[in-house]
N, C-alpha and C positions, 0 to 999 in steps of 0.2 A: 493439638488436636481440637477441632471444633466440637461443640456440644451437639448431641443428637436431641431432636425434639421429643423422641421416645425411643425406647430400646426393647426389642429390635425395631428398626425402621424398615418397613416393607415396601419394596418398589416392584412394579411390573412394567415390562416393555412389551406392548401388544402389537402384532402385525401379522403378515402372511409370509410364507416361505419365499425367499428370494429378496426380501426387502433389506436384509442385513441387521435385523434387530438382535440376533444372537451376538454378532460382533460388537454392536453398540453396548449391549449389556456387559460384555467382557471388558470393554474399555472402562465402563463405569466401575466394575469390580476391581480392576487393576488400579485405577486412580484412588479408590477407597482404601485399598491395602497400602498404597504409597503414603496415604494420609494417616496411617496407623490404626485403621479399623479392621475388625473381622468382617469380611464380606463373602457371603456364599452365593454363588450363581447357579441356577438350575433352569432347564428349559423343558417345556411341554409342547408336543407337536400334534397337529391334527392328522387326519388320515393321509392327506397328500402333502409331502414335505415341501414341494415347491408349489405355491399357490394355495396351500392349506394353512390352517391356523397355527401360529407359533406365538407362544408367550414365554418370555424370559423373566425369571423370578430373581430378585436380588434382596437378600436379607442382611441388614447392617447392624452391627453391635459394637459397643466399646470394648467388651471383654469376654463375649461368649460366641461360640460358633453354633448357630442354629441350623436346623434342617433346611434343605435348599428350596422347598416349596412353600410359598406364602399360604397360610391357612385361609379358608373361605371367609370372605367378609372382612379381612384384615389388611387390605392394601391401603397404604398411606398416600401413595402417589402412583399414578399410571401414566406412562408415556405411550400415547397411541399413535402408531405410524400409519394406521388405516382406520377410518371412522367406524365402519360396522364391526370390525374386530375389537375396537376399543369398547364399544357398547356391549358386545358379547362378553368380554372379559369383566367389565364392570358388573354385569349381572351375577357373576360368581364371587368376585373378590372385593367389590367396592362396599363402602359404608357411607353414612352421611358426612363424614369428615374427609373423605378421599378427595385429593386434588388431582387435576388431570390436565395434561397437554395433549392436544390432538392435531395431527396433520390431516386436513379435510380432503386430501387427494384420494379419490376412490380407486381401489384396485379390484377389478371384477374377478370373483372366484370362477373356477372352471364350470361350475353348474350354471352360472349366469351366462357365461360365454357360449355354452352349448345350447342355451335356451330352455334348460330344464327348470330354471328358477329365475326370479327377478330380484334386482337390487332395491332395497328400500329407499324412499325419498331422502336425499342427503340432508335437507333442512330439518326433517323430522328426526333423523339420527342425531344431528348436532344438538337439537333442542332437548332430546332425551338425555344425552350426555350431560348437558348443562343442568338439567333438573336433578340428576342423581349424583352430582359432585358438589363439593363445598366451594370449589373455585375451578374455573376452566379458562385455559389459554388456548385459543385457536391460532396455530402457527402454520402459515402457508409455506411449509418447508420446501415442498417440491417446486412450487412456483418461484420461490426465492432462489432455489438452487439453479433453476433453468436461467434465471437472470444473471447468475454468476458464470454460466456457460456449461454446466454439467449437472444433470439431475441427481447424480450420485452424491453431490454435496448435501443433499437433504438430510442424511443421517448426521452429518457434522453440525448442521444448523440445529437439528433437534437436540443434539448433545449440548450445544451452547444454550439453547432455550431452557434446558433443564438446569444448567448452572445459573442462568439468570434468575430463576425463581428463588434461589437460595434454599431449596428444599434439601438437596443433597449436601452433606457436610464436606464438600471437596472444593478446591479452588481451581481457577483457570490454569495455574502454573502446572499442576499435576497432569492435566489433560494435554496441555501443550507438550510436555515432556514425552508422553506416550506417542503423540502424533509425530514427534521428531524421530522416534525410533521406528515407527511404522512407514514413514514416507521418506525414502532415501532421496528421491528426486526433489531438489529445492523448490522447483516451480509448483509441484503438487503439494508439498508441505505448506508453502505460503498460501496457496489457494484454500487449503483446509483451515488454516488459521483465520483467514478472512471470513470463511463460512462460520467458524466457531464464534467469532466476535459478533458477527451479524446475528446469530441465534441468541447470544447473550443479551444483545440490545433489544431484541423483540419482546422478551418477557420482563427484562429489568425496567424498561420504560413503562410497561403496563402496570 
């Protein structure tokens, strides 16, 4: 079992409904359990489940099962699947030591699509995320996924990017084993492993 930098280690996956962050958090939790940790996963949803805010909480401990929701201001790491949602979650859960990965691909909420609201300037959003985090990795997961042939690989790239930081106490092998169970189609399995390794390289090199 790898050592935890602190106990509990508090992780948040931030995005909008339909991006798949709930499944991504479940994969992380499953891999952590395989590695011998206590891992509790909980989700909070905005008013609109699809297109609304979704935050998945993961609390990791060596020997204690904590409550499922990260206390305010105590997130150690935030994986942001959408930039404005990442910043919104940071406003509640981040602290000066919080590390962040963000996918800068914008997903417009229903209020912006309808014209009732406007989306903030993306450069300002990313600058604010950087100001309020101890370390930031900007991972163009959607763009990289489209280069691989399917934007759905973005989640797997982000999973790999998280592994590449070394923040989570899990190894590549545990995640590969989970993907082997999830993807019965050999071609789909190989494509996801390629996306996982690409994600690992993006943050490990940084």
